[in-house]
C-alpha positions in Angstrom: -11.6 74.0 -18.6 -11.7 77.6 -17.5 -8.7 79.0 -15.6 -9.3 80.1 -12.0 -8.0 83.7 -11.8 -8.6 84.2 -8.1 -10.4 82.9 -5.0 -12.8 84.9 -2.8 -11.1 85.0 0.6 -13.5 87.4 2.4 -16.8 89.1 1.8 -17.9 92.3 3.4 -21.1 94.2 3.4 -21.4 97.8 4.5 -25.0 98.2 5.8 -24.5 101.9 6.5 -22.4 103.9 4.1 -19.0 104.9 5.6 -19.4 102.9 8.8 -17.5 99.7 9.6 -18.0 96.7 7.3 -19.6 93.4 8.3 -17.9 90.1 7.3 -20.2 87.4 6.0 -19.6 83.9 4.6 -22.0 84.4 1.6 -23.9 87.2 0.1 -26.7 87.5 -2.5 -25.7 89.5 -5.6 -28.7 91.3 -7.0 -29.1 93.8 -9.9 -28.5 96.5 -7.3 -25.3 95.0 -5.9 -25.1 92.8 -2.8 -28.3 92.6 -0.8 -27.8 94.6 2.4 -24.8 96.6 1.1 -24.9 100.4 1.7 -28.7 100.5 1.9 -28.5 103.2 4.6 -26.5 106.5 4.5 -26.5 109.7 6.5 -26.9 112.8 4.5 -25.5 116.3 5.3 -28.7 118.3 5.4 -27.3 121.5 4.1 -26.0 119.7 1.0 -29.0 117.4 0.3 -30.4 119.3 -2.6 -27.3 121.1 -3.9 -24.4 118.7 -3.9 -23.7 115.5 -5.9 -22.0 113.9 -2.9 -24.1 114.9 0.2 -23.2 111.9 2.3 -21.7 112.2 5.8 -18.6 110.0 5.6 -15.3 109.3 7.3 -13.8 111.9 5.0 -15.6 114.5 7.1 -15.1 112.9 10.4 -12.8 109.8 10.7 -14.6 108.6 13.8 -17.6 107.7 11.5 -15.9 104.4 10.6 -15.8 103.3 14.3 -19.6 102.9 14.2 -20.2 99.2 13.7 -23.5 98.1 12.0 -24.8 94.6 12.6 -27.3 92.8 10.3 -30.0 90.9 12.2 -29.9 88.2 9.5 -28.4 87.7 6.1 -30.3 89.8 3.5 -31.7 88.1 0.4 -33.5 89.5 -2.7 -36.8 88.6 -1.1 -35.8 89.8 2.3 -33.6 92.8 1.7 -35.0 95.2 4.3 -33.2 93.5 7.2 -33.0 95.4 10.6 -29.6 96.9 11.3 -28.3 97.7 14.7 -25.3 100.1 15.1 -22.8 99.8 18.0 -21.4 103.2 18.7 -17.8 103.8 19.7 -19.0 104.2 23.2 -20.6 100.7 23.2 -24.3 101.7 22.9 -26.4 99.7 20.5 -29.0 101.7 18.5 -31.2 100.8 15.6 -30.5 102.7 12.4 -33.8 104.6 12.7 -33.3 105.6 16.3 -33.3 109.4 16.6 -30.5 109.2 19.2 -28.1 107.8 16.5 -29.0 110.7 14.2 -28.5 113.2 17.0 -25.2 111.7 17.9 -23.9 111.8 14.3 -25.2 115.4 13.9 -23.2 116.4 16.9 -20.1 114.6 15.5 -20.5 116.4 12.2 -21.3 119.7 13.7 -24.4 120.2 11.6 -27.7 118.4 10.9 -27.6 115.0 9.2 -30.6 112.7 8.4 -30.9 109.0 7.6 -31.6 107.9 4.0 -32.6 104.4 3.0 -32.8 103.0 -0.5 -33.1 99.5 -2.0 -30.7 100.4 -4.7 -27.8 101.3 -2.5 -25.8 104.5 -1.8 -22.7 103.9 -4.0 -19.9 106.2 -4.9 -19.5 104.5 -8.2 -20.3 100.9 -9.3 -22.1 98.2 -7.3 -19.2 95.8 -6.5 -15.7 96.5 -5.4 -12.8 94.0 -5.4 -9.3 94.2 -3.8 -6.6 91.6 -3.8 -4.3 90.3 -1.1 -1.2 90.5 -3.3 -1.9 94.1 -4.1 -2.1 94.7 -0.3 1.3 93.1 0.2 2.8 95.2 -2.5 1.5 98.4 -1.0 2.8 97.4 2.4 6.3 97.0 0.9 6.1 100.3 -1.0 4.8 102.3 1.9 7.0 100.7 4.6 4.0 100.1 6.8 1.5 97.5 7.9 -1.9 98.0 6.4 -5.2 96.4 7.5 -6.9 94.9 4.5 -10.2 96.4 5.6 -8.9 99.9 5.0 -9.8 99.4 1.3 -13.5 98.8 2.1 -14.0 96.2 -0.7 -17.0 93.8 -1.0 -14.8 91.0 -2.2 -11.2 90.5 -1.0 -9.6 88.1 -3.4 -6.4 86.1 -3.7 -5.1 85.9 -7.3 -3.9 82.5 -8.4 -0.9 84.1 -10.2 0.2 86.0 -7.1 0.9 89.1 -9.1 0.2 92.5 -7.4 -2.3 94.7 -9.3 -3.1 91.9 -11.8 -6.7 92.7 -11.3 -6.2 96.0 -13.2 -5.8 93.9 -16.4 -9.4 92.6 -15.9 -11.0 95.9 -16.7 -13.4 95.5 -19.6 -13.8 91.7 -18.9 -16.8 89.8 -17.5 -16.0 87.6 -14.5 -17.9 84.6 -13.3 -17.9 84.4 -9.5 -18.9 81.1 -8.0 -21.6 78.9 -9.7 -23.7 81.6 -11.3 -22.9 85.3 -10.6 -21.3 87.4 -13.2 -19.8 90.9 -12.9 -18.5 93.2 -15.6 -15.3 95.0 -14.5 -15.7 98.7 -15.4 -12.6 100.5 -14.1 -9.9 100.8 -11.5 -10.9 102.1 -8.1 -9.7 105.7 -7.6 -8.9 106.2 -4.0 -9.3 108.9 -1.3 -8.1 109.4 2.3 -10.5 106.8 3.6 -7.8 104.1 2.9 -5.6 105.8 5.4 -7.9 105.1 8.3 -7.5 102.2 10.7 -10.9 100.6 10.8 -10.7 99.9 14.6 -9.2 103.2 15.8 -9.7 105.7 12.9 -6.1 106.6 13.3 -4.7 107.9 10.0 -1.6 106.6 8.2 -1.1 109.1 5.3 1.6 106.9 3.8 -1.1 104.6 2.4 -2.8 107.1 0.1 0.5 108.8 -0.6 1.9 105.5 -1.9 -1.2 104.7 -4.0 -1.1 108.1 -5.5 2.6 108.2 -6.2 3.1 104.6 -7.4 -0.3 103.7 -8.9 -2.0 106.8 -10.2 -4.4 107.0 -7.1 -5.9 103.6 -8.0 -6.0 100.4 -6.1 -8.6 97.7 -6.6 -11.3 97.5 -9.2 -15.0 98.3 -9.6 -17.6 96.1 -11.3 -21.3 96.1 -12.2 -23.7 93.2 -12.0 -24.3 91.1 -15.2 -25.9 88.0 -13.7 -27.3 87.7 -10.2 -26.4 84.8 -7.8 -25.0 83.8 -4.5 -21.3 84.5 -3.8 -19.5 82.5 -1.1 -16.1 82.6 0.6 -13.9 80.1 -1.3 -15.6 80.7 -4.7 -13.4 80.8 -7.7 -13.3 83.7 -10.1 -12.9 83.0 -13.9 -13.2 84.9 -17.2 -16.4 84.4 -19.1 
């Protein structure tokens, strides 16, 4: 019998890159990552054809993460182009394609941005990110502060069976089975930036988070993976080595 390495505690999709995540009870893992994850992004117009990272993100303006997208229904491989409505920090609800949202974000950034949509996702690196609850507890101790799990913007928040912080780092290079069918190949540790400092509800920054990750863990916390076998992933699923 295979040993259960961890359990999926929470699943998050990020319908619009760098905006707030959306919690779901299950998600469809496709060859391009989770259906509905980071399908939209706002691009800084002046960098669109010249920069390898042209996205408008919370690194530019922290308030970006206070915009909260909502999926009208759960995306699937056959129904991936699901309407997304964004609630602004002021409480307005606008569809992603609404020109008023683009205008508002252009004003926030201070220069023109435009909306970009792709079926393949707008990822910084690999398709799937994982972060563990035990690693969070360790970082809270090391930084001397409370940290919201959502600051790490993972797709899968997991609880390792062994209860050892950063044990997921040892999975790099391995293939994991998640739930009944899905399989992911762990490619590398997740190198972090100032986004992990930002409270997801207020955008207030706690610099101790990234400072601790940098000082104690070589700037890395969590792991990245690519898709090997597609399938549905659910809260409560076990994770095992293949």
